[in-house]
Structures are given as structure tokens and as C-alpha cells.
C-alpha positions as CSV (number, residue, x, y, z in Angstrom):
1,M,14.3,-9.0,44.1
2,R,13.6,-6.4,46.8
3,R,9.9,-6.8,46.2
4,T,10.2,-10.6,46.6
5,L,12.0,-10.1,49.9
6,G,9.4,-7.6,51.1
7,L,6.6,-10.1,50.3
8,I,8.5,-12.9,52.1
9,A,9.0,-10.6,55.2
10,L,5.3,-9.6,55.2
11,A,4.2,-13.3,54.9
12,V,6.5,-14.3,57.8
13,L,5.2,-11.4,59.9
14,L,1.6,-12.3,59.3
15,L,2.1,-16.0,59.9
16,S,4.1,-15.6,63.1
17,T,1.8,-13.1,64.6
18,P,-1.0,-15.5,65.5
19,A,1.5,-17.9,67.1
20,L,2.8,-15.0,69.3
21,A,-0.6,-13.9,70.1
22,A,-1.4,-17.4,71.4
23,E,1.6,-17.2,73.7
24,G,0.7,-13.8,74.9
25,G,-1.5,-15.0,77.8
26,G,-4.9,-15.4,76.2
27,H,-5.4,-11.9,75.1
28,D,-7.7,-12.1,72.2
29,S,-7.4,-8.6,70.8
30,G,-7.2,-9.5,67.1
31,L,-4.9,-10.6,64.5
32,I,-1.9,-8.4,65.4
33,N,-0.8,-7.6,68.9
34,L,1.4,-4.7,69.4
35,D,3.6,-5.9,72.2
36,K,7.3,-6.6,72.6
37,S,7.1,-10.0,70.9
38,L,6.2,-8.2,67.6
39,F,9.2,-6.0,68.0
40,L,11.4,-9.1,68.6
41,Q,9.9,-10.8,65.6
42,V,10.6,-7.7,63.4
43,V,14.2,-7.5,64.8
44,N,14.7,-11.3,64.3
45,F,13.3,-11.0,60.8
46,L,15.6,-8.0,60.0
47,V,18.6,-9.9,61.4
48,L,17.7,-12.9,59.4
49,L,17.1,-10.8,56.3
50,F,20.6,-9.1,56.9
51,I,22.3,-12.5,57.3
52,L,20.5,-13.9,54.2
53,W,21.4,-10.7,52.4
54,K,25.1,-11.0,53.2
55,L,25.4,-14.8,53.0
56,L,23.1,-15.6,50.2
57,Y,21.9,-12.6,48.2
58,K,25.3,-10.9,47.6
59,P,27.0,-14.2,46.7
60,L,24.0,-15.1,44.5
61,V,24.1,-11.7,42.8
62,A,27.9,-12.0,42.5
63,K,27.5,-15.5,41.0
64,M,24.7,-14.3,38.6
65,E,27.0,-11.4,37.6
66,E,29.8,-13.8,37.1
67,R,27.5,-16.0,35.0
68,T,26.3,-13.0,33.1
69,Q,29.9,-12.0,32.3
70,A,30.8,-15.6,31.3
71,I,27.7,-15.6,29.0
72,K,28.7,-12.2,27.5
73,K,32.3,-13.5,27.1
74,S,31.0,-16.6,25.4
75,L,28.7,-14.6,23.1
76,E,31.6,-12.3,22.2
77,E,33.8,-15.3,21.5
78,A,31.0,-16.9,19.5
79,Q,30.6,-13.6,17.5
80,A,34.4,-13.4,17.0
81,A,34.4,-17.0,15.9
82,R,31.5,-16.4,13.6
83,A,33.2,-13.3,12.2
84,E,36.4,-15.3,11.7
85,A,34.4,-18.1,10.0
86,E,32.7,-15.6,7.8
87,K,36.0,-14.1,6.9
88,Q,37.5,-17.5,6.1
89,R,34.4,-18.4,4.1
90,A,34.8,-15.2,2.1
91,E,38.5,-15.9,1.6
92,H,37.7,-19.5,0.5
93,A,34.9,-18.2,-1.8
94,A,37.4,-15.6,-3.3
95,Q,40.0,-18.4,-3.8
96,I,37.4,-20.6,-5.4
97,K,36.3,-17.8,-7.6
98,A,40.0,-17.0,-8.6
99,A,40.6,-20.7,-9.2
100,Y,37.5,-20.9,-11.4
101,A,38.6,-17.8,-13.3
102,E,42.1,-19.2,-13.8
103,A,40.6,-22.5,-15.0
104,Q,38.4,-20.6,-17.4
105,A,41.4,-18.7,-18.7
106,I,43.4,-21.9,-19.1
107,R,40.5,-23.5,-20.9
108,A,40.1,-20.4,-23.2
109,T,43.8,-20.4,-23.9
110,A,43.8,-24.2,-24.6
111,L,40.8,-23.8,-26.9
112,K,42.5,-20.9,-28.7
113,E,45.7,-22.8,-29.1
114,T,43.7,-25.9,-30.3
115,A,41.8,-23.7,-32.8
116,D,45.1,-22.1,-34.0
117,E,46.8,-25.5,-34.3
118,Q,43.8,-26.8,-36.2
119,R,43.8,-23.8,-38.5
120,R,47.5,-24.2,-39.1
121,L,47.1,-27.9,-39.9
122,I,44.2,-27.2,-42.3
123,D,46.2,-24.4,-44.0
124,A,49.2,-26.8,-44.3
125,A,47.0,-29.5,-45.7
126,R,45.4,-27.1,-48.2
127,A,48.9,-25.9,-49.2
128,E,50.1,-29.4,-49.6
129,A,46.9,-30.3,-51.6
130,G,47.5,-27.2,-53.7
131,R,51.1,-28.2,-54.3
132,L,50.0,-31.8,-55.2
133,V,47.4,-30.4,-57.6
134,E,49.9,-28.1,-59.2
135,A,52.4,-30.9,-59.4
136,A,49.8,-33.1,-61.0
137,K,48.8,-30.4,-63.4
138,A,52.4,-29.8,-64.3
139,E,53.0,-33.5,-64.8
140,T,49.8,-33.8,-66.8
141,A,50.9,-30.8,-68.9
142,Q,54.3,-32.4,-69.4
143,D,52.7,-35.7,-70.3
144,I,50.4,-33.8,-72.8
145,V,53.5,-32.0,-74.3
146,R,55.4,-35.3,-74.5
147,A,52.3,-37.1,-76.1
148,R,51.9,-34.3,-78.6
149,Q,55.6,-34.4,-79.5
150,Q,55.5,-38.1,-79.8
151,L,52.3,-37.9,-81.8
152,R,53.9,-35.2,-84.1
153,S,56.9,-37.4,-84.4
154,E,54.7,-40.4,-85.4
155,V,52.7,-38.2,-87.7
156,A,55.8,-36.9,-89.3
157,D,57.1,-40.5,-89.7
158,L,53.7,-41.4,-91.2
159,A,53.8,-38.4,-93.4
160,V,57.3,-39.3,-94.6
161,Q,56.2,-42.9,-95.2
162,V,53.1,-41.6,-97.1
163,A,55.3,-39.2,-99.0
164,E,57.7,-42.0,-99.9
165,R,54.8,-44.1,-101.2
166,L,53.4,-41.3,-103.1
167,I,56.7,-40.3,-104.5
168,K,57.3,-43.9,-105.5
169,K,54.0,-43.8,-107.3
170,S,55.1,-40.5,-108.8
171,L,52.3,-38.4,-107.9
172,R,52.0,-34.9,-108.9
173,D,53.0,-32.2,-106.6
174,E,49.4,-31.0,-106.0
175,D,48.4,-34.5,-104.9
176,H,51.4,-34.7,-102.7
177,H,50.7,-31.3,-101.1
178,R,47.0,-32.2,-100.6
179,I,47.9,-35.5,-98.8
180,V,50.3,-33.7,-96.4
181,Q,47.6,-31.1,-95.5
182,E,45.0,-33.7,-94.8
183,T,47.4,-35.6,-92.5
184,L,48.3,-32.4,-90.6
185,A,44.6,-31.6,-90.2
186,R,44.0,-35.0,-88.8
187,V,46.8,-34.6,-86.3
188,D,45.5,-31.2,-85.2
189,R,42.0,-32.8,-84.6
190,V,43.5,-35.5,-82.5
191,N,45.2,-33.0,-80.3
């Protein structure tokens, strides 16, 4: 900034010198005359420079400093807001992760409970099927026992009838015995 002011002062000095030289009564001694007008121009320039310094430069510098501070403050606020947003994003990510983990745990628990319930139902169905098979076997065995008993009863009745017929015909004992044995053998083959 000082360099710029120095260049402006030099330009004003160089540009105003020919005008003062022309007023100086026709002396044509060159580009710069070293008389009292040069001194007045320098004093005027320094006064103008001082006034500009006090009225424009200092307020301008103060305004620039104020603006710089406002920008710094805005940047700090933006960084704080960014940090807060990042913190909240991290918290939300952690909450989402926790919710996902909880959902996975609930899902795993539900799947385990479902598998346990399915296993329990299958075991119950197998047990029921086993009971039904055993009951059917027992009923079949009872039916077989009853059928055999009934068959034996019928065979015994037939044997009695055959024996009566044979006795009526007065068969010999050997014949009678042989007939009973044959009948019992037939009954055993049927069973």
C-alpha cells in the first residue's frame, strides 16, 4: 500500500512540475524547476497524503480489518457448523448401525424361534404318528389274536363235528386221531 501511495505521489509530482514551470515566467530550464512552487507542491501533496491517510486509508484499513475479522468469524462458524454436522452425521450413522444390529438380532431371534417351533411341531407330529402306528399295530395284533381265537374256536367246532360224524360211523381210534391231527395242521397253516 505504501508503495502504491509513493508511486501516486511521484506521478503527481512529475505531472504537476511542467504546469508550474510554465507559470514560472518562461524559464525553460528543464523538466524540474527547483523553486518555491516545487516546495509548495510537495507540502500540498504531503498534506493531501496526510488527509487521505487519516480520512480514507485508516478507515479503509479498519473496514478491511473488520471485514477480515467477519470473514474469519464466518469461517470459524462454518467450521463449527461443519464439525457439528459431522458429529451429528456420526451419531446418526451410529444410531442407524445400532438399529440395523438390533434388527438383525430380532431377525435372528425370530428365525431361531421359528426353527425351534418348527422342530417342536415336527417332533410332536412324529410322536403322534408313532403313537398312531403303535396303536394301529396293537389293534392289528388284537385283531389277529381275536381272529386266531375265532378260527381256533371254529376249527374246534369243526373238529367236534367231524369227530361226531366219525364216531357216528364208528371209526377206529387211529382214524379218529389221524383226522384230528390233519385238521390241526390245516389250522396252523392258515395262521
